[in-house]
C-alpha positions, 0 to 999 in steps of 0.5 A: 840576621837577614830580614827579607821581603818578597816585593815582586812575584806571587810566591817564592820558596826559601831553601837551605842547600845543606838542609839546615831548615825545612823549605818554606813558601813566602807570598808577595809582600810577606817579610821573613827572617833568615838567621845568619847562623843558617849560612847559605840559602836560596830563594826562587820562584815557586807555584804561581811564580814559576818561570817568572821573575821574583824580587826581594828586598833585604835589610841587614840588621846589625847589633851593637854589642 
């Protein structure tokens, strides 16, 4: 599981190149989760942030079985 926070930029869009989920927009300081089962995903500037730099902070959650 990936826990991600948009820490720079006003808006970003999260997308699956394989179409495993509908794209969704996140805003500055929002936290969102991308399940590991999704596989590859992209995050890019969107809306007011297009053409600007965005940054994310990603936390890895490890479950001990």
